[in-house]
N, C-alpha and C positions, 0 to 999 in steps of 0.2 A: 596305523595306532586307528585306533578305534573309538569313538566319542560316544558318550551316554546321556542323557539329562535326567533331571528329576524336576518336573513343575513345582514342586512344593519345597524344593531346596531354597536356601537363602530366604528372601522375602518372596518368593513365589517365581522368581527370576533368576536366581544364581545358578550356574552351569556344573556340571557335575562332570568333569572328564578323570581319564584315568589314564596311566601309563604304565606299560609295561616294567616288571622287576625283573632288575638282572642281578645275577650273581656278582658278590663283589672280586675285584681283582683277585688271582692267586696269590697266596703268601704263604711262604714256607713251613711256618707254625700257627697259621692265624691270624697272626698281629704281629707286631714290631715286639721282640725280644729285648726288652729294656733294663739294666740293672735295678735292684733296691736302693732306695734312695736313703737320704741323710735320715728321715723317720722311722727308718724299718721297715716301710711298706713294701712289699713284694711283689714283683712284675712276672707273673708267669704266665706262659702262652697258652693256648687253647686254641682250639678251631673256629675258624672264621664264620659266623652265622650269614646266611642269606642277608640281602638287601632288607635294610631296615629292621635286622633283629639283633640281639648280642649271644654272644655263647654264653654259655652256663653259669654261676658263680664259681663254680668250680675252676674254670678258667679264665675268668674274666670279662673285659668288656671288649668294645673293637680296638684297634689300634690309635693311641693317644699322646705318640711320643714319647719321651723319656720322661725319667723319673724328676720331681721337685729336689734340687739340691744336690744331686747325682754328680760324679765327675765331669760330666761332658756338658753341665748345665743347661740340660732340659727341663721342661717344665709340668706345668701340673695341669690335670682338667684337659682342655681341648689340645694341650701343649701335653700332657701326659702326665700331671699330678696324683701319680698311683691310681691302680685300677683294680687290683685285689680287694677283697674283701679285709678292712683294715680292724686290729683289734686295738683298744688302747692299752697303753704300756702297762703291766702287771707288775707290781713290786715284788722282789724276789724275796727269799728267806731273808739275806742279810743283807743292809744296804739298800741304796736306791734302786729305782725302776728301771730295769733292762729292759732293751731294746733293740730286737735283730741279731741276738747271741745268749746263748745259755748262761754264758758268765761276762759280766762287763758288758760293755757297750759299743760297739762296732760304731765307730763312725767312719764312713764309707764317699770319699772325694769333698770331705770338709774342705770348707777353705782355711779355718784356722784349727792349729793344735795338730795333734799326730793321732793316727789312728789307733787306738787303744782297744785289743779285742779280747785279751786274758783276763780273768780277774785277777785283781790284785787280791795279796793275803786276806785285808780284811778291810772291811769298810765298804766304801759304794766304789762302782765301777770309775776306772779314767773317764773321762770323758774332753776331748778337745781341747790337751794341754792344759793353758791356766782357769779354763772355764771348769775345770774340774773341781769336787769341791774340797775346801781346806784341810776339815778334818770332821773323819768319820769315825771314831774309836768304839770298841766295845765297853761296856759300860762296867766302870768298876777298875780299868785299868789305869786310871789316872789317881797321883797322890794329892791334888788339890785339895779333893774334900769326900766326904762321905754321906751323901743323900741314904735317904731312905730307902730301908732295902739293903743295906752292904753294898758291898762291891762284887758283883757276879763276874766270873770270868767263864768265856767260852773254854770248854774242854776239863773242866774239872775244878777241884782245889788252889788256891794261889799257894807258891810255895813261900815256906817260912823266910823271910830275909834276914840274911845273917851279915852283920857289919863288921867282915873280918877284915884281914889284911889284904884281902886280895882287892875288896871293894875298897879301900882306903886308896889302894895303889893304883886300879885301875881311876878311881876318881882323881887323884893326881894327875897321873897322867894325861886326863882330857882337859885339866885343868892349865897343864904346863900348853898341851896344844892348842889350846885356845887364846893361850896368855900370847901364842905366837900366831897369832891367826894373822897378822900383816906377813910373814912369810908364807904362811899357808895357802894363803889368797894370791901371790905370785903363780902358782902351779895353774896354768891353765887350762889344763886338761881336766884338773879337778872343778872349775868354774865352768865350764864349758856349757854344764847342763841345765842351767837358767838363765832366762832372760832377764834382764833390768825391766823394770816398772814400765819404763818410755820405751821400751822396745818391741813390745805389743800393745795390741788392742783385744780389748774384752770382748767377748762376744755379748750381744744386748739385743733383746729381742726387737724387732721393728711391730708397731702397732698402727694397725689399720680402724680409723672410725668412718662413720657417715659422715654426710656432710655439715652435719650439726658440730662434729669437731668432739661429741661427746659421747655418742653412741659406738663403742667398742664392736667389731662386727669379725673381726679375727685378729691375731698373732702368728706373727711366723719368727723361726731360729731354730738353731739349735739344743740352746738351753735357754730354760726360764729365765733370765734373767732383765733387772732394769737398774744400769746404774745409778747411782746417788751421788750426788758431791756434797763432800763432808763440810763446807760452808753453810749448806743450808738447812743441817740436822744440828738443835739444840745438843749442847756436848754432855749435859747430864743425861740425854736419851742416847748417847753414843757409848758413854762410859758405860752405862746401865749394860749393852749389848757385850760389850766383852767383860764384865765383873768378874762373871763364872769362870771363863776360860784363863783369862791371865790379870789377878789383882796387883801384881807388881808390875803392869805393863808402861807406865810412865818413870819407872827408875831402874829398871835393867836397861843391860845393852841388846840386847835382842837375844839373849842367851839362858837357858836351864841348863846348867852344869850338872847339878844333881840328876838331872833326866836323864844326860846323855851317859852319867856313870853309872845311872840302873839300868839301863838300856845295855851297856858294855858287860855288865854282870850277868844278866840275864841271857845275852848272846853267848857267854863264854860257858854257863851252866844250864843252858837249854832250858830255862824257866822262861814264863810268860814274858813277853814284850811288853814294856812300859811307853807312856805317854809323857804328859806333863810339859808338852811342848810351851812356848811362849805362843804368841799371835804372831807373832814375828816371822818365827819359826815354821810354822804351820803355813802361813802365807806362800812363805819360801818352797816348802814341800810341793803346794798345789801348784805356784809357778812352773815349778821343774816338771811337774806331772810325775812325781816319784814318789810313789807308797810304798815302797820297799820295807819292810822294818828290820830294820837292822842298824848295828852300832855305824856301820860306815854312811849309811843312810843320815843318822844324826848329827855325825861331823860335818858333811856336805851342808845340812840343812841348818847348821849352826853357823857355819863360812858363810854361806850366803846372808843370814840373818844379819852376821857384823855388818857385813856390806852393806845391806838395807838401810841399818839403822845409822850409818856413816853417811849417806846420802840423801837420808829423807825425814823429814818430821815426825814427830810421833802422829799426827793426825792424818798425815799421808798414809803412813804405814796401814792405820787402824782403817781410812778408807780402803786400803789395796784386800784387807782383810774382810772386810764385812761385805765388800763386793763380789768377794769369790766363794764366799762359806756357804756350802751347803744347808739350807734349815730343814729341809724334809718339805714333802707335801709338793714335789718338784720342783720346788723353787731353790735357786743358787743367787745369793746376793739378798741385801736386805730390803731393795725394793720389790722383789719378787715376793717376800716373803711375808713382808706387810701386807699386800693384796691377798695373798692366798691366806693368811690367818687371820686378817682384820678387815680386809678390802677398802683399805686405807694406801693414801702413798705415804713413802717412808719419813716424808718432814712433819707429817701430821700424827705419827706415832705418839701415844704417851707414856710414863714411865712403867706403868703396870703392864703396858703391852711389849714396851721394849725389853722388860722382865721375861715374858714368855717365852719370846724369841732367843732373847740371853740364854734361855733353860734347854731349848731344845738342840742350841748347838752342840751340847755335850754329844747326844745321841738322836738323831732327827727321828729315826725310824728303827721298827722291832730288827733286833739282831740275837739269835738264839733265843733263850728265856727270857731277854732281858724287852721290853716293850718301847725303851727308848721314851723321851719327855714332850712327846706330843698330847698333849690332853685328852685327845680323843681315840689315842692307843691304852694311855694308863695316866688317870685324872690324879691320882694321890700322888703319885713319883711327879707329876708334872708339877703340882703344887707346891710340893716338898723342894724340888729343884729350885722353882720360882721364890722363894722364899730366900734360899741360899744365896741366889744372885741378887735379891735386893740386899741381905745383909753384907754382900761381897762390897758392892758398889761403895757402901760407907767407910769400908777397911780401904779402900784405896785412895782415900783422904783427897780428893780431888774437888770437894765440894760441897757433896750430898750430905746431909746431915743425917742424924738417927730419927729426926721430928718428921723428914719429910716421906722418908721410908715408912716410918709407921702412919702417916697420912695414908699412902698407897695404898698400904697394907690392908687399913682401915677401910677401904673400898670394895676390896676383896678382889678374887680371881677375875679377869676382864673375860668376857665375852668372845668365844672362839667360832669363828666358823665351822660349819660341818664342811669334813674334806670330802669330797669322791673324787676318787684317781681319774683321770682321762678328763677329756671337757677342756674347760677354762684353765684346769689345771698344769695343762701340758704346754710344752714350749710353743709347741705350733697346735693352734683350735682354729673352730672357724671354718674347717674346710668340708668336711664332713656334717651331716645334720643340719645344715643351714642354708638356707635358699640364697645367702650370698658366697657360699661356697666356691659356686663355679666361676665369681666375680673373680676370685685370686688368681685366675689364670690369664686373667688381663691386664691385672696388676704387675704380672711377671714379664708378658710383653710389654708395656709400657716403661716397666723401670730399667729394662735390659735395651732398651734404644742406645743407641753409640751416642746421642749427645746427652742421654740422663747418666750413662756410665763415666763420661768424662764429667760432669757435675758432680758425682759422687766421689769421684777419684781426688779430684782438687781440695774434698775436705777429709783425704784420707779413708775413705769409706770404701772398701774392694767388693765386699759381701753384703748388698744392701739388707738380707734377710736378718741378717745379723750384727746392722750398723746400728742401730737403736735409733732407729728412725720414726719419724709419724707421718702416715699416710694417712690423708684425708680424702674421701673419694665424693665423687659427685652422687653417689647414691641416696637418695634422701629416705631416712629412717619411718617417717611416717606413709611416704607413698610405697616403702618397700613391704613395709606390714600388710597394707592393703591388699597387695598384689596376692602377699604370700597367704592370705586369709582366705581369697577368693580360689587359690589353685593349688593349696598344700596337701600331696601326697607321696608318700613314700612306698617302695617295693621290695618285696621280697620275689628272687628270682630263682630259679631251680632247674638244671634240666635234666628233661624228661625223655627216655629211650623207650620206643615200642618195637614189638616184632610187626614189622610190614605186612605179614600175611594174618597172623592172629587179632593183630592190632592192641595187644596185650603190654600193660607195663612192663618193662625190664627193670628189676633194682639192680643197683652197681655202686661201685666205690671207685675212686680212682687212686691209681697205681702212684707209688713215690713222686714218678716225676710228673705229675699232675696233669698229664692228658690221657693214658691208657687207661682205659674202661673196665673194669673186673666185674664180672658176674658173679651171681651168688655160689656158681660151681669152681671160681678160683680163677677161672680162664677169661682171658682176655673177649670184650665182645668184639663181634665183627664190627669191620669199617667197612663194609659194603653198605650202602645207604639202602640197595634194595633188599637187603635184610633185616637190617637196625636202623630206623630211624631216630635221629635224637636233634631236638631244637629245646631252646631256652622257654621256659612259662614262666609268669606270674603268678604265684602261687597264694601271697600275699598282699592286701594294700593296708596301709595305714592312713586313715584320711583325719580329719578335724570337721566338725559341726558346721564351722564356717565356710569352708571348701564349697565350691559350686561342684565337684566333680564328687563328693559324699554320696555313697550309694550307686555310684556310674560301675559298669562292670570293671576289672579290674585289669584291662588292657587299656583302657583309656588315660592319657595323661595329656598336657596343656603346657603350654610355653609362651611367654609374650617379654616385652621390650618398650621401656617406653623412655623418651629422649625428649630434650630441652633443645628445641631446634634454635633457638639464639646461642647456646654455646656448644651444642654437642655432647653436653655432656649426659652420661646415662642416669637416668633418675631412677628407675627401679628396673629390675633384672629378675626373671624367672627362667630357671632352664633344667630344673630338678632342685633336690635335696641335699646334693651329694657332689663338693666339688671333684671327687676322685672317680666319679663313672661318667656317664654321657650326659654331654648336654644338649639339652631337647632344642636350645634357643642360638647355638653358635656353632662354631667349627670344631671338629672334632679331630684327631691327630694330626693337627696343622705341622707341616715342615716334615711330614713322614709321608710315607710310599701310597698313603690310602686316606685321603682327606674325606670326611662325612660330616654330614649335621644338617643338610637342606631337605626342605618339604616342598613339594608342588604348589605354587602360590596360587593356582587356578585363575580366576577372575579376578582376585584382588591386583594382581598383575597388570591391567590393564590401565592403572594409572598411567604407568610408564607408556605403553603402546598409543594412547590417547594422547600423550604429551608429544610421542615422536611422530604423530600423525598431524599434528596442529605445525610442529616445526619443520615438518615436511611440506606443506602448503595445501593440509587437506582440512577443511572446515568441518568444527561440529556438526555445522547445518547439510553439511552431504548425506545425499540417502543412498542405503545398500539394499540391497535384497538379502534378506536373511534365511531363505530357501536351501535347507540341508543340499550339499552337493557331493560329488569325486572329485578331488581335484587333478586327477590325471587317471589312467585307467588303469584297474587293477589295485587302487590305490583305497584304504580306508574312505568311508564318506564323514565329512565334519557335519557335526550337528550342532542343534542348540540342547539345553536341558529340556527337553523333551516339550517342547513348544515348536508355535512357528509366528509369524508376522502378526496374524489376526490376534494373537495372542496380548501383543503390545499394540494392536489398533492400528497398524500401519502396512499391512500384508507384505506385499513384495518393496515397499518404498519407504524405508523407514531411516530414519536420521540417526547418525551414528551417535549423537548425545544420546536418544532415546536407547539405542543399541547396548550403549556403557549402563544404563540406569536401570535396563533390564537383564544384563548380563548375557546376551546373544554374541555366541562363539563364531559365526560364521562370519558375519561383517569385519568382525578383529581379524580372522585369518587373513581374509582379502585383502584389508587395510593393511597388514603387516606385506605381504606378498607386492603389494604395487609399492610400498617404500623401502622396499627390503626388511629381512629380519635383522641384519648388521645394524639399521638404526634403532630398531628396538631394544638390542642388548646394550648400543652405545647408551639412549638415554636412561637405562636403568643405572648401567655403570657412571653415568653421569650425577647421576641423583643419590650413589653411595651401594649401590648392589656390588661388591667384591668378589665373591663368587657364584658361578653357575653349575651344574653338575647337567651332563648329557645323558642320554640313553643310555648310557653304558655304566652311569654312574660315574663318570669320572669328572671330577672338578675342574672347573678352566678359571686361573685368574684373572677377572677383569680390569686390576689395575697394571698388572703387565702387557705391553705392547698396544694395539689398536684394537679394542673389543667390537667394531664394527667389522671387523675382518671375521669374525665368531660366526657370521650368518652368511649364507644358509648353513654352512657345516660346520661345527656340530650342530647349530642352533639354527630349524628350519621354521617353516612360518608358525608352526604351534607355539611359538615363544610369543608370539602376540596375546593366545589366552592363556598363557600362566601353564605351558606344561612342565619347564625344566624347572628344577628345585633350586631354591636359595632358603637360606637362613632366617630365622627370626630377627635377628639381630639387623642383618643386611636390611630388609624389609623395613624395619622400623627406621633406619637410616636413609634411606631411600624416601618414603614419605616424610619425613623431618626437614628435609631439604624444600619438598613442595609446602611445609606449614614455614620454611623461612622466607618463602616468596623466592624461590631458587638458590638462596646462598645456602650451599654447602660447606659444613662443618663436620670435620671428621669424628665419629664416637668416640669417645674416652672414658676412663672412669675414674682418673685420679683428678684430683682439684688442685692438689698441694702435697709437697712433700718437705717436713719441717725436719730439724736437728735440736736437741738440746743445748741449751747456753746457760748460763749461771748471770744473773744480771741484778746487782743490789741485792745479793743474798739470796734471791730467788732464782729457781730454775723458769726458764721460761721458753717455749718453741719459736724458732726461727725459721724462713722459708730459706730453702737451697738453691741458689741462684743458678738459673738456668734449667729447673726441673718443671715450670708449668706448663699448662696445655695452650694450645695456638685457640682460642677462640673465633678470632677473627672470620675466617671463611674467607670463601672465593665464589662469584655468582656462576655457577653452571648453566643455569637454565632461566631464560628468558621471563621476568617477571610476567609479562602479556601472555607467553605460551601456559605459566602456572594458573594466573588467572582464567583463561578457557577452562581448564580441568577443574577449577573449584567451580567454576559457573556451571558445568554439567553434575560436580557431585556433591555440593553445597545440601547438607542435610538431607543426605542419600536415603530414598527408599523410607523417610518420612523419619529417618535417625536424627533427633536432635537432643543435644544436652542439657543439662536443667540449667536453662536461662542462657545459652549460649549456641553458637552456631556451630557447625561442624563438618568436615569434607570426610568421607568412608566409602570405604568400600570392602565387600565379603565376596567369596572366592570358597569353593567347593572341590573336592576331588574325588573320583570315583576309586573303587576300590580295583583291583585285579579284575581279570577275566573269570577267575576263579568266582567270584562273588556278585554276581551280575546284578546292577542297579544299586549297589551298596557304595557308601563313601566311607574313603580312609583317612581323608582329610577335609578340614575347615578353619578358614582364617576369616579374621574382620581385623579391617586394620583403617585408621583415620588421624585425624588431627586437628586442633585448635592452633591459633598463633602461637601458645605455649607448650602445648604438649602434644607429641606425637607417639602411639603408642599400636605395636602390632601383637596379635592376639593368633595362636596356633593351636587347634585340638585335633591330637591322632592317638596313633597308636606308641605303646611305650617299648615296645618290642618287635612287632613284625609290620614295617612301615605301609605295605600295601593291601593289610586287611581290614575287616570292616570295623567301625565304631557304633557304638550304639547307646542309647540313653538307658534307664533303669527300667522303662517300660518296653524294650527291644526295639524301640525306634530308631532309625537310623538319623546321626547327628548331620546336620546341616549347618552351615555358616550363620543362619539366620537365630538359631536357639543358642545354644552354649557357648562358641565365641564372642555373639554379639554382645550377650547376658554379660559376660565378664567384662570386656571392652566397656560398656556402656556403665555398669556399676564402677569400675576401676577410676575412668575418667571424671566422674561424676566426682569420686571421693577423692580422686588426686586434686581437682580443682579446689577443695574445699580444706584439703588439709595442708595446701602449699599456698593457700590465699591467693590464687587466681583471679582475677575481676575477668569479667567479659571483654574479649576484644572482637570484632566484626571481621569476617572472611573477608580480602578482598577479591571479587571474581571481576571475571571479565566480562564482554559483551555477549559471549554465547553463542560464537558463529559471524562474526564479522573480521576472524583472522583466516587468510587461505577459501580455497576453491570450492563453492558448495556443489558444483556440476561433477565432481571426479567419480562420483558414485556409481555403482552400477542398478542404482535403484529403477525396476519398473512403474512406472507411472500407471495405471489402468483409470480408463473413464469411470468416474461415479454414476450410478444409477440415481437418475433425479428424482426427488420427490414429487406427484403429478400436482398435490394440490398445491404446492411453490410455482409450479410453472403454470399452472393454470392463473395465479395471481400474475407472472410475471413470464411471459411466455418467452423474451427473448434472455432471460437469465442462461448461463452455461448450462449446457446440456438439454435445455429444456427447446430448443430449436425445432426439433422434429417431433416432439411429443404430442399425442393427441390431445386436440382442446376439443371440447363439446359444444363449446360455442354459449352463448345467452341471446336473449332479445337484442337484437341490433348486431350481431358480432356471429357471424355462421362458422366461426370454429377452423380447424385445418385438418387435414390427413395426414398422419405421423407417414406414410408411405406412397406420397404423391406419384403419379406418373407423369412422364416431363410431356410437356406440348408439343407440336407439331412445330410451331414458332421458334424454336430451339431458346425458351426459358424454362430456368426449372421449378419446380411447384410451389418455389415459395417467391416466385416473382421475380427473384433476380436473373438477368439475362445473361445467358452464358456463351459469347460470340464464338461462330465456327465460321472455317474458310468460306468465304462467300455470300456468308449471310451473317452482317452486323447488326449490334443490336440497335434498337431505335434509341 
């Protein structure tokens, strides 16, 4: 290993080391092959890039485990939540948006419902059993009303209806069959296709909020549904929702006999299929996932509807229906629909708003030539249908008067939100295009621990993502916004191939296998790297004016993590703007064959080395020789950052405290050698570092086994000055333990998990027992050791936050040998008693290549990282209302042995003038004294006298010649 230095890095004192870049372990396909997940994200394979870089967008990013919601329940982001570029779902020509299949939606590995891949004959694709839409019928096929525009029928004119004898006969048969329903129900095989409402759990989105409980940052689930308890909704609102679909709901027994008869006639004559199902029948159809449009289906749903009416109240059946019906805009159920159309909770809907939702039920989305009843698609038709629904609710005779409806109409058609496909209208959102997207990976990890799984099973939740839960995070929305504001940057990546001889770019496309590169001549490109060199490049970045990275070169990126030392809760996290790609702040591919994510911490790691030294009995006041040296013959020289002891004012006898403050590497190498590197690794592990990568880029889990046994192999003495990579999250966790005076609290993202309950006619959230974090902590580092570190690094190099003290440390790592004198990583980490933050700046793709500022100057820890850290820490203190607290410091040298170092004390050159004034001062004894009147002075090099006395008049006894 060769170490280099730059005297201008950091604060003029920081180190700049570099470690060689090694290729990642070989993999058969570049990265783990993962099946596509519940959300249609495709995980294709690609060639693995070299260390610190990603493959092209055409092939995805480095391995990150399995897909979210896949059959094997592997995770997302660092656990593999999608890696390939993902486009938002696009609505097909007919029915609801289809994801992952040309017709219908394929549910892969879903926990609820059955996989339905083929498209139904008409309407929306079936999704997950009861989660399917209750009714999506082509416009004009129902006989309940005729809104403006007539009754459009896909495929041609409707055939003329003939009430002939066959019609009457068939209707009579249907009536007789239904009258004999009790006997029909007895046929078990006929009823086996539908579960009863109490036998299944509707899939419902899990909502994720910031620590304030109000700022929603993400939503997970297979379908966009929020189940609403009917007891919290006003009866007039509920009636308005269903009036357009079933005016006679409160009077029938769940069956529309004429509808069955029409279906029978058309089935026999080849005419258009007919609707007019009651909402009970519609719900039965959705519950059975039965979208076959035939006479037999009509009979089945009629039987099921009869049974539902016998076993449940009308209000229960209404609730079953409105919580399963599809309202368009990706919203299943009235809860999601209220949010999608009006941005309100369902229990706060007004009658005019409920009429809009009741209107869209007939046809929520365009189908053929009919645009449906979403006002954004056809405002005129939507308003006509809205009026029809309001008129229908009066005809239901359930208490709504004509005067009330007239008053509602007088207000006019309500304002409806503009709908944009994708984003927050999806069942799942907050993963891509969000700085909290990577956090979802940690949510999954915490939610799928055995303890939490057991707690959820106790309340009947098997799939937490579809369990209708509310997860409140430790993430502070304001602090997160401040961090994102300073670090925001999005990247467009493209794979670039060049001819190795001509250096010209080679244009290519990917074959159907997603891996083979096809040139313009139609032939595959050579895979010989000596002929064709391919690698990913950032072709475009998107910045915000508030970002401190704005106008920096495209390859520069940053990551940061901030933790509350008193709880372990992560207050802010920035690993990028996309939870489906590489997380620059945490681990990637956890659980897979190749885990990545670390960055060499450089001198910022000396916090742990210093603490390990004090624990081992070395005083911070011990003195060391910082002169560069080769530890063994033929080895690389251990150097400082382009400076020597004279720069620190201590030559070859510098205290360990000063060497930490000035970021000298040589003394920390020697200290590590003396106490053994295993003790340094052990201290880092005690503080909170969970993984460290060796020179072969193999990650070592420090939580398993005895971390002290990892030195000197694979972690040698270079660990003392931060050669081996760690993650930003781990570094933040480590310094958080120092901020808490040696108390370790595991970093976590979930503050509480809640479920909905109804109390006193209102929906409230109650904590799920057994799901809260453990914030008590355990002492891992003695407070007196922490005090010594604080004494050395308090207000480090002049870094003092507004109105409060802090402890901090910088670190800069140099680029590879191909870029001599350049930097590739820069850190700034530090803490107050209330908040600990680690900031890293480096390369987005190629970890060991240079990073420069807009002016072409190399980036060191003392500029961009320190600026981000200082600005964020000041703002975080303000927005979180922290009051200044003192840093507890030690005595700065009274612990440990001050004489263990190898410092070489040199005799100072005395000041002649001072010696003239005091000839007996240290070092002045032999200095020339010119004398003055009455004082003859002295000779600096006196000749011994024969009497055996020294020239200074002191007798030196000799054998046989004693002194007088």
